[in-house]
N, C-alpha and C positions, 0 to 999 in steps of 0.2 A: 640434648644427647640422642642420636640415633642408635636403636640395635637393630640388626638383621641375623636373618637366620640364613640357614643352608652356605654357609662359609662364607660371608661376607664379614668385610673387615668392621670392628666396632671401634666408632669414632673415639677420640683420645681427649680427654677431659681431666682436668685438676680438682679433685675434692679434697675436702678438709677430713678428719677424722670422723666427724659426726654430721649429715647432712638428711636434710629431709627431701627425697627424690621423687620425682612424677613425671613418670614417660608413659609411652603408648606402643602399642604392639597391634598393628594392622593385619588382617587376613585378607589380602585383595581378591581371592575368591569368594568368601563367604560377603564381602561388603561390611567385615564388622570391626568393630576394635575392641579394645579393652585398656582401661583406664588402669594404671599402678601409682598408688601413692605411698612410698615406704619410706620408714626412717633406717636411714643408711649406715653401716658402722665398719668401717676397714680397720683390721687389727692384724698387725705383724709379729711373728716371733722372735723375730729379733729389732730388739730396740732400736739400734741403728740405722734400722731400714727406714725410718720414717722421713731421712733426709733426700732418701733417693728413690728412685722413680721406676715403678711395678707395672707390671699387666695383668689385667683382670680379664679371664675368659668368661661370657655368659654363654650357656647352651640350651638346647632343650635335652629336657632327661628324655623325653619318648614324644613323637609326634602324635599330637591329638588334638580333636575338634572340640573337645569337652573345656569349654571356657573355665568352668567353676573348678575343676580340678588341676589345672594348669600347673605344672610344675617344671622349676627352672633350675640346674648348677650353676652356683652363683660363685664357686671354686673359694676366694679366700674370703668374699663378702659374706658378712653377716646381717641379715634382715629382722629387724624389730617387726613386731606384730602388724600386720597389715591396717594402715588407718583406711585405704580408700581401697575398693577391688569393684568394679563397675562393667560390664557386657552393655555395651551401646552399639548404635547402629549409628555409622559414621557418614554422614552428610557430604563432607569431603570427599568421598570417593566414590559417589553414585554416577551413573552414565553420564548426567549432565554437566559434569566437570572433567569428564574424559577428554573436551574439547580442547585444542590446545591451539594456538596464536600461528603454525603452520600448518593447520586443518583449513582455517577460515582465508583459504586466498582470494577467495570470491569479494572479501570487504579487507583487503589488504590497506588499502587507505584509511579507512576507516578506524581500523585497528591499530594504525601507526600512530594516528591522531589521540587515540583514547590511550593507549602505553605512555605516549610522551607526557602527556598530562598526568598521569596517576606516578610515574617516576617522579615528578617533582613532589607530588603530593604525600606519597609513604616513604620521602627520603627526609632524613633526621637531618642532616647536612643541609639540604634545603632551608629546613623549618628553622634551623639556628642561623642561615644566612639571612632569611628576610627579618627575624628577630633583629639580627644586628644592624642591619641597614634600615630597620624600621620600612620595608615595603611591604605593600597591603599584599595578604596571601592569596593563592590564586584559586578560582571557584572551582566546585568540581563539575562532574562529568553529567550531561543529560542526553541520552540517546533518544530520538525520535524518529519512527517512521509507521507506517502502516503494520497492522496486523500481520504476519509470518513472514516481516522482513529481516528476521534474522537479530531481533533486538536482545533476546537474551541470551542466545549463541553468543552474541559479540562481548557482552558484558560478562558472562561466566568464562570466555578464553582468556579474557583480559585480566579477569582475577585470579586465574590458574597460573597465569604468566608470570606474577609477582607471589603467588604461592609459593612455586617452585625454583624462584630467583634465589641462586645461593647468599647473596646479599643482603636481600631483603625480607624471605621466610614469612611474608604477608600474612596474617589471619585474616579468614575470609568468615562473611558472614551475610548469608541470602535469604530475604525476605520476599515472600511471594504475596505481592500487594491484594491480589485479587481474593487469595484466601481471607486476608484480615479484614477485606471489606463485607465479609459474610458477617462477622462477628459483630461487636457495640463497639461504640467510640472507646469507651473505657479500654475495652481491650486491646483494641488497636495502639492506642497511646501506650500501654504498656508494654506492649511487646516493641515497638521502636524505642521505649526506654530501656528494657533489657538487652536489646542489640548494641546500644550505642555504650552501655556500662560494661559488657562484654568486649567493645572492641577499644574501649579505653583498658582496660584491662591487659588485653594483650595486642598493643599496639609493636610495630607496626599493623594496623588491619584497614579491610576495604569489606564498606557495607553495600551490599545490593538492593535498592528498592526496584523491584521488580513491578511494571506496571503501576506505578505510582497514582498514575491519574484515576485509579479505582477506588483508592480512597481519599484523595486529594483532588478535587478537580473544579473547574470554574463553568456555570453554567448562566446562560442570559435568560436563561425559562424561571419567572421568579416560582411557578408554583415547585421546580425542583429548588430555587434556592431559599424557599421558607423553610427548606429540611437539610438545608447545607449549614446546619449551625455547627454541626461535629465536625465538618470538613475543615469549617473556619479556627477552630480549636487547634485541630491538628496542625493548620499551616502557621497560627502562631507558636505554638509549641515546638513546631520544628524549626523555624525561623530564632527562635530564643535560642536552641541547643547549638545551633551553626554560630550564631554572632559569640555566644558564652564559651564555646570551644576557641573561636579566634583568640579571644582575649586571653584567655586563660593559657594559652598554647605559648603568649609572650613573658609570662614569667620563668623564672630561673630554673625552677622547676615544677613546669608545666607539664600537659599533657602530651603524651607521645606520637608520634603522626598518624593519622586517621583520611582514608579517602574514601569520596562516599559517589557512588553513581546511583544512576536514576533511570527509567525506561519510561517512554509515555507513547502514544500513540499521535500526538499534536503537543505542539509549542503553547497553542491556544487554552489547551485545555487544562494548564497549571497558572493558578494566581501570579499574579508581577513579583509578588515580593518573593517568591521561592526563585524565581528566573533571573534578578537581579543581582548586579554587582555582587562578587563573593561570596556567592550563596553555588545556584545550581547555573554558573553562566556559561560552561564550556558546553557547545551543541554541536551533537555531531549527528548527521542527517543519513538515515540509511535509504536511498534513492532505488527508484524501481532497476532492477538489475538489464544491464547490455547482455550482449552475445557472449562475451568474454566472460565474463562474471558469470554467466549461466552455464557455459563450457567447464569451467570450474568445480562449480557447486553440482555437476552431473557427474563429473570425473569422482570427485570427493564421495557421493552417495552411492556410485557402484562400488568404490572400492572398500567401503563401509561395510558392504555386505559379502567382501568377500569373493567378488565377480571382477570379470573383467570385460571389457567393451573397446571397441577401435576408437580412435581418435576423429576417423571420419564419420562413424554413427553418432558420437556426441557433438560435433560439431553440426550436423545436420539437424538434429533434435534440436540443440539449443536456438537454432534460427526460427524452429517453428514455434518457440515459447515463449511468444511475446508478452508480457503482463504476468508472468509468472515469476511469485517470488519463491523464498527457501522452502516455504511451507508448501507450494503447490509441487515445487521440482523434487522434495521427500518423497509426498504421495505419487508422485510421477515414477519413479525409480521402483516403490513398491508395487504399483499396479506390473511394471513391466516384468519383476522378478514374477510375479503369479501367473502373467501369460506365459513364463517362459516355464513355468513349474513342469509342465509337460514332458519338457527335454532333460530335464534333470533327476525327473524321478525313474529311474533304470535299473535292471536287474542288479544286484549287487554285486556280480562278478564283473562288469561293466564299469563300476561307479569309478575305480581309480585310473582308468585311460579317458574319462571324459574332464575335460576343462570348462569347467561352468563359466560359460559367455553370454551375453545378452549381444542381441541383434537388433538390426533396425528394424524387424517386423515385429518383436517385443515391443519397441516404442510406441511403434502406431497404435497396434493395440491396446495401448494403455493410454493412448492420446483421444483414442475414439470416445465421443461422449463424455468426455472430462473438461470441464470448466473450474477454471482458478477463481478460489475465495473473490478475488475482487470484481469478478466478471460475471458471478453469477445472478447477480442482477441486471446485466445489460444484455443487449442483443446485437446478436453479429447476422447480419442477413449474407446469404450465399446465392449466387445466381445458381439454378438448378432449375434447367426443363423451361417453364414457361414463368417462371419468377426469378427475381430478382435483376435481370441484365437491363442493358441500354434499352433493348426495344421493350421495354415497358413504358417507354414514355415516348407519349405522342406529341409530337408540335415542338416548340420551345428547343429548335434546337439553337439557336444563339447561347442559352443557358446551359443545355450541355456541352456544348465546345468549351466554354470558359472554367466549365466545372470539371470536365477533363484533363484541362490543360493544369488546373491545380491539383487535381488526385495523381492523376497518371502518369505524368511526363516525370515528376521527381521519382517516382519509382521504376522507371522505365529505362532512365538516363543516370543513374546517381551520380556518377564519376562528373558529367557536365554539370551537376547543380551544386557539387560540392564546391566544386572550383570557383562556381560563379562569384564575385565580388560583392553582391548582393542579397538581402534578405528576401525570401521568395515568400510572396501573396498565400498566405493559407485558409485567410479569414475572407466570408463572402457575406454578404447582405441581400437574402432575393425579395424584392418589395412587389407588390402587385394588388389586385382585387380578389378577394376571399374566392378561392373552388379553383383559382387557375392553376394548380399543381405546384405549389411552393414546397409543401410537405413531401408530397410525391417523387418530387424528382430527388431530395435531399435521401430518403431510404432507397430510390434506387442506386443513388451513386455508394451508397455506402454497401449495398450490396454486391454491384458492380466490380468496385474495388477491394473485395475482401476486409472492409473496416468493421471493427467494432463500434456500436452505434450507442450514444448517450442522447436520450431526446429527452427535454426539460419543457414543459408546456409552463407559459411566464407566469399565472396565479400562484402557481404549485411553491415557487421559489419564495415568493414576499412570505415576511410571518410580520405578526404584531409585536414582537419580543426586539427590545434595541441588541443589536448585534448578530442576529439570528441570520438574519437577509443575507448578511456578508460573508458568515461563516458559511450557508449553503453555498453562495458562488464560488468559495474556496474551494470547499470538498467537492466539487462538480470539477473544476478543471484539475484538482488533485487527484481524483480518480481517472481522468481521461488521460492524463500523462501517464498513472500506472499503466494503464488499458492500452498504452499506443502500440500498433498505429490505429488511430480510434476518430471518429467523428463525432465532434460535443455540438449539440443543435439546439437552440433557444427558438422555439416558436412561440408569437405573440410577443414579438420582440418588446414592442412598445410599450406594454404594460409594465415591464420590471426595468426599463431605462428610458424614462420620459427625461425631457429637460429640463436640468437643475433648476430650482427654486420655484417652480410650479407648484410644489405640495408642502403645503406647511408643517407638516409632521418629520421631513426632512428626510426618510426612510430609504426615497427613491435618490436622492442626491447621494448619499451614503453607498448605495448598489451601483451607481455609476462610477464613483468613485474605485469602488472594489473591481469592476472589469476593467476599468483604466489599468490599474495597476496590476491585474495580471496579462492584460493583453499587452503592456508596455514592461512586462519582467525580464528581469537583467538576464534571465537564461531561457533560452526559446525552447520555446514546447516541440521539443522534437517528436515528429511525429503524430502530432495533434491537431486536428483539422478543426475551428469552428465557425461554423454557420450559423446563421439567423434568419426569420424570417417575419416579415411583419407587411399588413395591408393598410398601415398609416408612417409611412417613415418619417414624414413630418413632424411628427411627435417625437422621435428619438432625439437624444441630447448629440448636440453635431459634434462634440470630442470625439465621439466614438467611430465616426466617420471619417475620421482623419487619415493619413497615410500611416501604413504599420498595424490600424487596428480593424475594422469593417471598411478598406477601402476598396473593394471590388464590389460593383453594386449591380446584381443581376435584375432586370425588370422582367416578370413574366405576365405578358397581358392577355387581355381576351383573346383566344385564337383566332386566326384569319380561318379561311374557307379552306386550304390546304390542310391547315394545322387540326380543323375539326374532323377532315377526313382521316387523320393519322389514328386521333385519339379513337375514333368510333371504331377502327378497325385493331387497334390494341384492345379494346373492351369487346370487343364480339368475337376474339380468339377462342374462346372457350367455351361459346355458343354453337348451336346449330344453327345456320342463318341459309334460307331457300336461297338458291341460287340467282333468281332474278331480284332478289333484295339489293337495292341501290343504296351505298352508304353516302355516295355521292348528293344523291337526290336530298337524304336528311339533313346533311352538310349544308345544303342551300337554304333549308328551311332553319337553321337553327343559329342566324345571325344574331351575335349579341351572347348565347349560349357559354359557359365555361366548363373546362373538362369536367368537374363533378356534375355539371347538369347532363351531359352528354353520355357520361357511365350511367347516369339514372335512368334514361332512355333505354339503353341496351338493357338495362336489369328489367326495368318495368316491360317491354316487350318480351324477354323472356319467361315473367310472370305470367303474361297474358296467354304466351304458347302454352305453358303447363295447366291454366284454367282449360282451354280448347280441347287438350287430350283428356282431361277428367270429364268433362261435359259429353265428350263424344264416349265416352264409357256407357254413362247412365243412357246414354241412347242405344247401345247394343252394336255401336262402331267396333270392330277390330281394334286393341290398343297398339298404337303408334310411338313412336319415339318425340317430346316437341320440339319443334322447328317454327322461327320466326321466318313468317311469310312475308312476302314484301306489302301485302296489303296492310298487316297487322304492324309492321315496323313503320308505315307512313301513318296510319293511324294514331299510335303513340305519338309518334313525334308532333304530329300536328297539334294535339293536345295539352304537349308539355309546353312549360313556361318556364323564360331564365328567371334564375333566383337573384338575378340582380336586376330592378326596374331600369328604364332609358334615364330616368332622371338620376339616379344612383351613378350609373354608367358617366353619366355626364362629368356627375361630380366630382368621381375618380378621376376622369380622365384630367378636370382642372388640378385638381392636386398634385397627380404625378408631374404636370407640366412643370408645376412651381418649384416643387422638390427640385426636379433637373437644374430649372433656372438658378435656385439657390447654391445647387452642388457647383455650378459653373465659377460662382464667386466666391466660393470658400478659400481659392488660393492666394487672393488679397487678405484674406483676415490671419493674426497671429496664432500659432500653434497652441493650444490647449494642452492644459498638463492638471493631473488631478489638485485639487485645493489643498495647501497645506497651511495649517496654522499655527503660529508659532508665539506661546505662552511664556512672557518673561516675569519671572518673581523675582 
């Protein structure tokens, strides 16, 4: 029964002479509600009137905000003594549930999937149909995605849609599991128990378990697992409840329809018992926002602030926000509003003539020094002055050409590459002796192409606990996909992807299989370039070097004479060098030196020049700027020794030659795929 003030029509109902009535009055402005529970008696002066219809008018006697002294005029209704009168704050009318399905246009596909499944779960007709045909009940909804991707907004908006649906009028129960995690396990279980009891009492109902992985999660770390007995008990309790509900719903007088929604950051964070068939088996993933979704979200955020912004500005800003999620874009709009505040704060006489509008400059100020949450631990190098461009690479001309072709051509000619009927190569393995510029050229490439950069050292990826190393691989690929355009770089790759079967523990085998899974993913890693570097390519599992994986091999050898000259020029740009100092002479003295060795010569020469200035000050000679003279440079160069001895250099030449020979014969070998073991029981 609905009652509305201000001349709204009252719903028509049929009541017996006496009835226990419970209704609620809500003040939208105060976000408060009043619950009434009355024994209602209807009396008529004419006894024959009982068989005819009559209208009853309910109005406020006087407007008031005093809920305790609320007075109503019920006309011919006689109310007995109040059984219950309670003033409450109604969670159903807070700001979080003001989101509607239409306001989440940027996640239209996900919203459609969720509402389709919920429409079956909260339908009494569907429940009876499944019972009559003895069909298995459909599972519940599990929304997963990184923090800030909009999981909470999606679940709440979907629940709100069915709460307002005239044929369903679902009862909504929201549980913030991040708050439950603070309390004891017993309190958490009691809260879940009460929510399920409430849902059964008010079916059709929808229960939202927001951030369920905060109270129920899986960890491969034994130190964490030892303290997770409470989590295990919650898993068993929740699975028992779900199974019991399905069993009792099949009875003739069974429970009414109840739908459950949960949100987690990763599917792997929940135990398999909860994600199995018939439980939380309907998975909806919230991916990184593309440009159209970011445009829709920015437009919605601007409208929420009662402001205006041109479509052109929104489109341009959306294109600059790669890797931003819903949370980040909300903060960005707030920052833009703050940047525009000086224009909005005008004399009161002019306020009515001003149309609050956000302009491009407001968003550019908001973008300045702002990093999305997912990228605050990432690096983004940018070419600026003497730092970050291709000019920072001395030599390695062939490597630079290949990397430029991989990174720059798709962005310069997107239409051509989009129409190309082949999958473009985006994974490169750089190999060569230590110190020859493999890591340096990757950093320069990220800066020159303005890519976000994730660097992973091989040993830091490995973990002694079962499953942790594979999870780290998945996490890095997921982070790179969210930060696209991004360059994901694995240094010392031979330490994390050795040939399978060479380690008894099997950790490396599982890591290699996980790499194969990520590189062979059904969904292309759009905007993600995967580079790896190693000085021992012969140790890497051959399956990773097949076509479609690390199929572009770039050799970074000891620099030749002309390349040594280029390297010396790059490193001497920031020092003061005498006009007669000859870098060519230094290059002639440094056969077998790596790029790192040459950089050390310039550094040592600069330090020696500083010592010369300090010594001259003690002798009373006027102070001068440190400058590397010809004699000083040649002296340092003649004393320097290569970091790679001649015997080791010969060994590298032999190993790399054998590696190249083995690569030439790979085309005759069958294509390897990740090992799959099938257990028959």
